[in-house]
C-alpha positions in Angstrom: -0.3 -0.1 -0.2 1.7 3.0 -1.1 0.7 5.9 1.7 2.9 9.2 2.8 5.0 9.9 5.7 6.4 13.2 6.7 9.8 11.7 5.5 8.1 11.7 1.9 7.2 15.4 2.0 10.4 18.0 2.9 9.3 20.8 4.9 8.8 24.0 2.9 8.3 27.3 3.9 5.3 28.9 1.7 6.1 32.1 0.2 3.8 34.9 -1.0 4.9 34.2 -4.6 3.7 30.6 -4.6 0.7 31.4 -3.0 -0.5 33.9 -5.1 0.4 31.4 -8.0 -1.7 28.7 -6.4 -4.8 31.1 -6.1 -4.1 32.0 -9.8 -4.5 28.3 -11.0 -7.4 28.1 -8.6 -9.2 30.6 -10.4 -8.5 28.8 -13.6 -10.1 25.6 -12.4 -13.4 27.6 -11.1 -13.6 28.7 -14.8 -13.7 25.4 -16.2 -15.9 23.8 -13.7 -18.1 26.7 -14.0 -18.5 26.6 -17.2 -20.1 22.8 -17.5 -23.4 24.3 -15.8 -23.2 28.2 -16.8 -25.4 27.5 -19.8 -27.9 25.0 -18.1 -30.3 28.0 -17.1 -29.7 29.6 -20.4 -30.1 27.1 -23.1 -33.9 28.3 -24.7 -31.8 31.6 -25.6 -29.2 30.0 -27.3 -31.2 27.6 -29.0 -33.3 30.4 -30.5 -29.9 32.5 -31.0 -29.1 29.6 -33.1 -32.0 28.4 -34.6 -31.2 25.1 -33.0 -33.0 22.0 -32.7 -34.4 20.5 -29.0 -32.2 17.8 -29.9 -29.6 19.6 -30.8 -29.5 22.3 -27.8 -28.2 19.1 -25.4 -25.3 18.7 -27.1 -23.8 22.5 -25.8 -23.9 20.8 -22.1 -23.2 17.0 -23.1 -20.3 17.9 -26.0 -18.3 20.0 -23.0 -18.7 16.9 -20.5 -17.6 14.2 -22.7 -14.7 16.0 -23.8 -13.9 17.1 -20.4 -14.2 13.6 -19.1 -11.5 12.3 -21.6 -8.8 15.1 -20.6 -9.1 14.7 -16.6 -7.2 11.3 -16.4 -5.0 12.2 -19.3 -3.7 15.1 -17.5 -1.7 14.0 -15.2 0.5 11.9 -17.9 0.6 15.6 -20.0 1.8 17.3 -16.3 4.5 15.1 -16.1 5.4 15.5 -19.9 5.2 19.2 -20.0 5.3 20.1 -16.8 2.9 21.9 -14.6 3.6 25.5 -16.0 3.2 24.6 -19.4 0.2 22.3 -19.1 -1.4 24.7 -16.9 -0.5 27.6 -19.3 -1.7 25.7 -22.7 -4.9 24.5 -21.0 -5.6 28.2 -19.6 -5.0 29.3 -23.2 -6.6 27.1 -25.2 -9.9 27.3 -22.9 -9.8 31.1 -23.2 -9.6 30.7 -27.2 -12.3 28.2 -27.2 -14.8 30.3 -25.1 -14.1 33.0 -27.3 -14.9 30.8 -30.5 -18.0 29.8 -28.6 -19.4 33.5 -28.2 -18.7 33.8 -32.0 -20.5 30.5 -33.5 -23.4 30.9 -35.6 -24.5 27.8 -36.0 -25.5 25.0 -33.5 -22.8 22.5 -35.3 -20.0 25.6 -34.7 -21.1 25.8 -31.0 -20.8 22.0 -30.7 -17.3 21.7 -31.9 -16.2 24.8 -30.1 -17.6 23.7 -26.7 -16.0 19.7 -27.2 -12.8 21.6 -27.4 -13.1 24.2 -24.7 -14.3 21.2 -22.2 -11.2 18.7 -23.4 -8.1 21.6 -23.3 -9.7 23.4 -20.3 -10.1 20.1 -18.4 -6.5 19.8 -17.9 -6.6 22.6 -15.3 -9.1 20.9 -13.0 -6.8 17.9 -11.9 -3.4 19.9 -12.3 -4.8 22.5 -9.5 -5.3 19.5 -7.2 -2.0 18.0 -7.7 -0.4 21.0 -7.2 -2.4 21.5 -3.9 -1.1 18.2 -2.4 2.8 18.3 -3.7 3.7 22.3 -3.2 2.3 22.8 0.4 3.3 21.7 3.6 1.1 18.9 4.9 0.3 21.2 7.8 -1.2 23.5 5.5 -3.4 21.0 3.9 -6.4 22.3 6.5 -6.0 26.0 4.4 -5.3 24.8 1.0 -7.9 21.7 1.0 -10.9 24.4 1.8 -10.0 26.3 -1.1 -10.0 23.7 -3.5 -12.9 22.1 -2.1 -15.0 25.3 -2.3 -14.0 25.8 -5.9 -14.7 22.3 -6.9 -18.7 22.3 -5.4 -19.2 26.1 -5.7 -18.5 26.5 -9.3 -21.1 24.2 -10.2 -23.7 25.4 -8.1 -23.4 29.1 -8.8 -23.0 28.2 -12.5 -27.1 28.4 -13.3 -27.3 31.5 -11.0 -24.4 33.2 -13.1 -25.6 32.4 -16.3 -29.1 33.3 -15.5 -28.0 37.1 -14.4 -25.5 37.3 -17.7 -28.4 36.1 -20.2 -31.2 38.1 -18.4 -28.9 41.1 -18.0 -26.8 41.2 -21.4 -27.1 38.1 -23.7 -26.1 34.8 -24.0 -22.5 35.8 -25.3 -21.7 36.8 -22.3 -21.5 33.0 -20.8 -18.4 32.6 -22.8 -17.0 36.3 -23.3 -16.6 36.4 -19.3 -14.2 34.0 -19.7 -11.6 35.9 -21.9 -10.3 38.6 -19.7 -9.6 36.4 -16.8 -8.2 33.6 -19.4 -5.6 35.7 -20.1 -4.6 36.6 -17.0 -4.7 33.5 -15.9 -2.7 32.5 -18.7 0.0 35.2 -18.5 0.4 34.1 -14.4 0.9 30.4 -15.4 3.7 31.0 -17.8 5.4 33.6 -15.4 5.1 32.4 -12.3 4.6 28.5 -12.0 7.7 26.9 -11.2 6.8 23.6 -9.3 8.8 21.3 -11.8 10.5 20.6 -14.7 9.3 18.7 -18.0 10.2 15.0 -18.9 10.2 15.2 -22.4 10.8 11.0 -22.6 7.5 10.7 -21.9 6.4 12.1 -25.4 8.4 9.2 -26.9 6.7 6.2 -24.9 3.5 7.9 -25.5 0.6 5.0 -25.9 -1.5 6.3 -28.5 -3.4 3.2 -28.8 -4.4 3.7 -24.9 -5.3 7.1 -25.5 -7.6 6.3 -28.1 -9.2 3.4 -26.5 -9.9 5.7 -23.2 -11.1 8.3 -25.5 -13.7 5.8 -26.8 -14.5 4.3 -23.7 -14.8 7.4 -21.3 -16.2 9.4 -24.0 -18.9 6.6 -24.8 -19.9 5.9 -21.7 -20.5 9.6 -20.8 -22.4 9.6 -24.2 -24.8 6.8 -22.9 -25.5 8.2 -19.3 -25.9 11.6 -21.0 -28.7 10.3 -23.7 -29.7 6.6 -22.1 -32.7 8.1 -20.4 -34.3 10.2 -23.2 -33.7 7.3 -25.4 -35.0 4.9 -23.5 -31.6 3.1 -22.7 -31.2 -0.2 -24.5 -34.4 -0.1 -26.4 -32.5 2.7 -28.5 -29.8 1.1 -31.2 -27.5 4.2 -30.8 -27.3 3.3 -27.0 -26.8 -0.3 -27.7 -24.0 0.9 -30.3 -22.1 3.2 -27.8 -22.4 0.6 -25.1 -20.7 -1.6 -27.4 -18.1 0.6 -28.0 -17.5 1.8 -24.7 -17.1 -2.0 -23.7 -14.5 -2.5 -26.3 -12.8 0.7 -25.6 -12.4 -0.2 -21.9 -11.3 -3.8 -22.6 -8.2 -2.2 -25.0 -7.5 0.5 -22.4 -7.1 -2.0 -19.3 -5.4 -4.2 -21.7 -2.7 -1.1 -22.2 -2.7 0.1 -18.8 -1.3 -2.9 -17.5 1.0 -4.3 -20.4 2.7 -1.0 -21.8 5.7 0.7 -20.2 4.3 3.9 -19.6 0.4 3.8 -19.8 -1.5 7.1 -20.2 -3.4 6.6 -17.0 -1.3 4.5 -14.1 -4.1 3.2 -11.8 -1.3 2.2 -8.8 -2.8 4.5 -6.4 -5.8 2.2 -6.3 -3.5 0.3 -4.3 -4.0 2.6 -1.3 -7.2 1.5 0.6 -8.1 5.2 1.8 -7.5 6.6 -2.0 -9.9 3.9 -3.3 -12.4 4.3 -0.8 -11.9 8.5 -1.2 -12.8 7.8 -4.5 -15.6 6.2 -4.0 -17.0 8.9 -1.8 -16.2 11.4 -4.3 -17.9 9.6 -7.1 -21.3 9.6 -4.6 -20.6 13.5 -3.9 -20.9 13.7 -7.5 -24.1 12.1 -7.6 -25.2 14.6 -4.9 -23.5 17.9 -6.0 -24.4 17.6 -9.9 -27.8 15.6 -8.8 -29.5 18.4 -7.0 -28.2 21.3 -9.3 -30.2 19.3 -11.8 -33.2 18.7 -9.7 -33.7 22.1 -7.6 -34.1 24.1 -11.0 -36.1 21.3 -12.8 -38.6 21.4 -10.2 -38.8 25.0 -9.8 -39.1 25.5 -13.7 -41.6 22.2 -14.2 -43.9 22.9 -11.2 -43.1 26.6 -9.8 -42.9 28.1 -13.6 -40.0 29.8 -12.3 -37.5 31.9 -14.8 -33.5 31.0 -14.8 -33.2 34.5 -13.3 -35.5 33.5 -10.5 -34.0 29.4 -10.3 -30.5 31.2 -10.0 -31.5 33.3 -7.0 -32.9 30.4 -5.2 -29.8 28.2 -6.0 -27.4 30.8 -4.9 -28.4 30.0 -1.0 -26.3 26.6 -1.3 -23.6 29.0 -2.9 -23.6 31.5 0.1 -23.6 28.5 2.6 -20.6 26.3 1.0 -18.6 30.1 0.9 -19.4 30.7 4.6 -18.7 27.3 5.8 -15.0 27.0 4.1 -13.3 28.8 6.7 -15.1 26.4 9.4 -14.4 23.2 7.6 -10.4 24.3 7.4 -10.5 25.0 11.1 -12.4 21.5 11.9 -9.5 19.8 9.5 -7.3 20.9 12.2 -9.1 19.7 15.5 -11.2 16.6 14.1 -10.8 13.2 12.8 -11.6 13.3 9.1 -13.7 10.3 9.7 -15.7 12.6 12.2 -16.0 15.4 9.8 -17.3 13.0 6.6 -19.9 11.6 8.9 -21.2 15.1 10.2 -21.3 16.2 6.5 -22.8 12.9 5.1 -25.5 13.2 7.7 -26.3 16.8 7.4 -26.7 15.9 3.5 -29.1 13.2 4.4 -30.8 15.2 6.8 -31.3 18.4 3.9 -32.4 15.6 1.3 -34.9 13.9 3.7 -36.7 17.3 4.5 -36.9 17.5 1.0 -38.7 14.2 0.5 -41.9 16.2 1.8 -41.9 18.3 -1.1 -45.4 19.8 -2.4 -46.6 21.7 -5.5 -46.5 24.9 -3.6 -42.9 24.8 -2.1 -40.9 27.8 -3.0 -37.9 29.9 -2.2 -38.4 29.5 2.0 -39.7 26.0 2.0 -36.3 25.1 0.3 -34.4 27.5 2.0 -32.8 25.2 4.9 -32.7 22.2 3.0 -30.3 24.3 0.7 -28.5 25.6 3.6 -27.8 22.2 4.8 -26.7 21.1 1.6 -24.1 23.7 1.0 -22.5 23.2 4.3 -22.4 20.0 4.1 -21.0 19.7 1.0 -17.7 21.7 2.5 -17.3 19.8 5.7 -17.4 16.3 3.7 -15.4 17.4 0.9 -12.5 18.5 2.5 -11.8 15.5 4.3 -12.4 13.5 1.1 -9.6 15.1 -0.8 -7.2 15.0 1.9 -8.0 10.9 2.7 -7.8 10.6 -1.3 -4.7 12.1 -2.0 -3.0 13.9 1.4 -1.8 10.3 2.0 -0.3 9.4 -1.4 3.4 9.7 -2.2 4.3 13.1 -4.4 5.3 10.6 -7.5 2.0 9.6 -7.7 0.0 12.7 -6.7 -0.4 13.8 -10.7 -2.2 10.6 -12.0 -4.2 10.1 -8.9 -5.6 13.4 -8.6 -6.9 12.9 -12.6 -8.7 9.6 -11.3 -10.0 11.4 -8.3 -11.4 14.0 -10.3 -12.9 11.4 -12.6 -14.5 9.8 -10.2 -16.5 12.8 -9.4 -17.5 13.5 -12.9 -18.6 10.1 -13.6 -20.4 10.1 -10.2 -22.3 13.2 -11.3 -22.9 11.5 -14.9 -24.5 8.1 -12.9 -26.2 10.3 -10.8 -28.1 12.1 -13.7 -28.7 9.0 -15.5 -30.5 7.3 -12.8 -32.5 10.2 -11.6 -33.5 11.0 -14.8 -34.6 7.4 -15.4 -36.3 7.7 -11.8 -38.4 10.5 -12.4 -39.6 9.2 -15.5 -40.4 6.0 -14.2 -42.0 7.2 -10.8 -44.0 9.7 -12.5 -45.7 7.1 -14.7 -46.2 5.2 -11.5 -48.1 8.0 -9.8 -50.0 9.2 -12.6 -51.5 5.6 -13.0 -52.1 5.6 -9.3 -53.8 8.6 -8.9 -55.8 8.3 -12.2 -57.4 5.1 -10.3 -58.7 7.3 -7.8 -60.5 9.5 -10.1 -63.5 8.3 -10.6 -66.9 9.5 -10.7 -68.3 7.0 -7.9 -66.5 9.8 -5.4 -68.3 12.8 -4.6 -65.0 14.8 -4.3 -64.0 14.1 -7.7 -68.1 15.1 -8.8 -67.7 18.5 -7.0 -64.1 18.9 -8.3 -65.4 18.6 -11.9 -68.1 20.9 -11.1 -65.9 23.6 -9.9 -63.6 23.5 -12.8 -66.4 23.5 -15.4 -68.3 26.6 -13.7 -64.4 28.0 -13.5 -64.5 27.7 -17.4 -68.0 28.7 -17.7 -67.1 31.4 -20.3 -66.3 29.1 -23.0 -69.9 27.3 -23.2 -70.2 23.8 -24.4 -66.0 23.5 -24.2 -66.1 24.0 -20.3 -66.4 20.3 -19.3 -63.4 19.7 -21.6 -61.7 22.2 -20.0 -62.7 21.2 -16.7 -61.5 17.8 -17.5 -58.1 19.2 -18.8 -57.1 21.4 -16.0 -58.1 17.8 -13.7 -55.7 16.0 -15.5 -53.3 18.6 -15.3 -53.4 19.0 -11.8 -52.5 15.1 -11.3 -50.0 15.2 -13.7 -48.4 17.9 -11.5 -49.0 15.7 -8.5 -47.3 12.8 -10.2 -44.0 15.3 -11.0 -43.9 16.0 -7.2 -44.0 12.9 -5.8 -41.6 11.6 -8.6 -39.0 14.2 -7.0 -39.9 13.6 -3.4 -39.0 9.6 -4.5 -35.9 11.0 -5.5 -35.1 12.8 -2.8 -35.5 9.7 -0.2 -33.2 7.6 -2.5 -30.4 10.5 -1.9 -31.2 10.1 1.6 -30.7 6.7 1.8 -27.4 6.6 -0.2 -26.0 9.4 2.2 -26.8 7.5 5.4 -25.6 4.7 3.7 -21.6 6.6 3.0 -22.1 7.0 7.2 -21.6 3.7 7.4 -19.2 2.9 4.9 -16.9 5.3 7.3 -15.6 2.1 9.1 -13.7 1.3 6.0 -11.5 4.2 6.2 -7.9 4.3 8.1 -7.4 7.1 9.9 -4.5 9.4 7.8 -1.1 9.6 9.6 -0.6 13.2 11.7 0.6 16.1 9.4 4.4 16.1 9.3 6.0 17.9 6.2 5.3 19.3 3.2 4.9 18.8 -0.4 8.1 18.6 -2.5 7.9 20.8 -5.3 10.5 22.3 -7.4 
């Protein structure tokens, strides 16, 4: 089992320059994660602006996610080959350029291409920041550094819909991408001029496994596609889903064969020999379900049931983001005072309590009914994400961190994709189930049904002979609405069970060794 001791990390002084450099990198990571969700509340406006179809517009988000999930595990190899400086600078510069191209897109085809390139190139920033945090700072400073990257990793997707809603409402959808340009140029210049953590290893280019990379791209890209599109395509009833599932299986077979046979695999899986890293990845996968799942669920409920605008949805969702921001310093202090397993237990329990509260959802819940559950969600995410990062990456030797960081971040993204697939499927199936049950209870032998129909017909009496038809349609709409709400409640109950299960799984976690030295950067 690979583990870190204090001897692995020579003590190192944190200079103001190094801290500023790291904060610039964190800002770049924030932009890359933010852009996953920043378009989610503004897809109708982008669709109108590009004259896109309903099927095509979803690819503005899907293309980014598929491309990003391919780059994230590859980033460790590229960072060792190019060095942290040039890996990060190229990622930031490419992300900025592609953001500008997205803003100038005039057709949906152009937009999809630029979004895919934006996600692929920019995705390299995310694991590079995690790896840098755990190699350049002393271990006793992890309680300061971990809340910073934990805050960004959880806050960015949460505030994405909020910021996107404001930008689209106040300006236009083009600013969803133009907002990246000036900060992106700044981060690129800062990376080139300030990062000096390590040296490139150009010999790795000679041994780059192109077959393994192609297999990984097919495997992860096809898997992400199946998870993103499966629910809408009725899963394996669709030939397209079957085809991509087969591609994912073949790609996975070739990829894992290359990982275990070539001299320099594109992804090194040795970090999984560390039990805490493996369990940390499982926790990260599950947190991805909660993080991205709720970022999806709340806006869908508020839009479909409460008829909120994108701006109103953003303002409601902002509560979680504010809670995360305010909890970050507390999470850092708790790291210094508390066993990380206790912290995770508090976080998982708080998250489960928040989702359990929403399992009593009704059609008239709005901002204030969702206020406390959102506070619990935001606080709990910060309290458990910080120790998860530490038990996964803080126990590994520096030589393993770059590859391990890519794997760790990949699990969070895949967790989000799996969670959204399960949630989408469950919402559809449970809505059908509840609609059928409710429809059974609406029969003319029940007085309450006759009274409701009479009231509805009277309300539409101005329509004359069509009053009864309009009344019946209104009752059907009420049944549909209640079926939707009940399906949401079922999903929140499932999430509650999932996070309470994580509390029980904490018995598998070994307590990390006491903080010793620091990361040995260049």
